[in-house]
C-alpha positions, 0 to 999 in steps of 0.5 A: 481466473477462477469464478468464485461463483458460476454465472448465469446464462445470458437473458438473466438480469444484469448485475452491478460492479460489486457483484461482478467483483464478488463473483470474480473474486477481485477488488471492486476497482479491478472490476471497474478497470475491467469496464473502463479498458473494455475488457468487460462489456457493460452498460451504463444505466442511471449512473451505474455500470450493468453487466450481463453475467455471461460476459464474465465467462468470456473474461475469465477465459480470455487469453492473457488473463493473469491467474491467481497462481501467477501472483509470485511470478508477477513479483519476480517479473517486477524484480527483474524489470526494476533491476533493469530500470525498465519503467515502461515494462514495470508499469505495464506489468502492474497495469496488466495486474490491475486489469486481472487480479490485483487491486491497489493493495495487492499491487503494493503487498504482493508485488512491489513490497516482495520485489523490493525486499528481494532486491534488498536481500540480493544486494546484502548477499553481493548479488547486486551492485549498489547501482542495481539497487539504486536504479531499481529503488528510482524506478519504484519511486516513479512508479509510486508517483504514477499509481498515486491517484488509485490510492484515494478514498472518497468521502470524509477522511478519518483524520491525519497520520504523520509518517516518516523514517528516523534521522540516519535512515535513508530509506523513503520507500517503506513510508511511501508504500505505508502512506499510499495504504493509509490514504486508501483506508481514508486517512490524510497522510503527511509523509516526511519521507527518509532521514527525518529529524526528531523535531520534524515529527513533533512540528508535523504532529503539532500542525496536524488537523485531527491527528490520529497517529504518528508513525515512525519507522526504522528500516535498519537495525540499531536505530533505537536511539534516534527512534526514541529521540523522535518519540520524545520530541513528539511527546514534548510537543503533543502530549496526547499523541499516539505514537506507533513504531515499526519497520524491519529494524524494530521487529521485536514487539517489546521494542515499541515500549522500550523507546517510549511508544504506544504501539508497535506495527511490525514490518508490514504496512497493512498492520500499521493501517490496522492500528490506525483504524483501531486508533481512529475508532477508539478516538471516535467513540470515546466520550 
């Protein structure tokens, strides 16, 4: 781990965790985990963790610390563990990443998402069996359940987002990943999961408190019909609802308007988060 800024010598004034994170070039929660797991010495003063800058050198030089350059290797290792059905190994690998270079967002976008895409591509090429794919997905879902508590933002929520995959699309993992990132960004989320009937989107939108957006996903090609049906159902129930569509099955930007949606989000959950943040800001500042 390369220090983003040379720490001062022992004897300089202690620094807080936000400055620790900045100097190490990691997420704040990663710096916090260093302290909580004992990897970084710290003293709690008036409710705030304080760190001697010289201890950052010891952490950066510690054996076994995951380097920034090993991120792709971590994703490959996770792929193998998922296919093997190794829950304990996969969770340990993620915890190791969280204790060094990764924050919650990186766990999803640089480990789980690449691993799951690789598994899906290899299954499509016949390199993995249906059993391999199902075993890997089952482990990934259990990992998401265990990691859920780290995807919680403090303070007042930004509003509610409804997410789900359309009827006929049996993939729940993409919406689960997106839901976690939305929660971390401060939204309350109703995750309807896979194979969601059009009316379920509409009913959830109607009952949502401070609805920001309805995000409708299609992970497979040829799903424009069910997506358009879900959009129409939401419009009929909540005429003012802001509807976003996305997923690997709706990669073309023009598809969003063709199915009646307000916006497309591509296949990246981070893009959906950005769209939701833009929408929430627009609603908040509108007269």
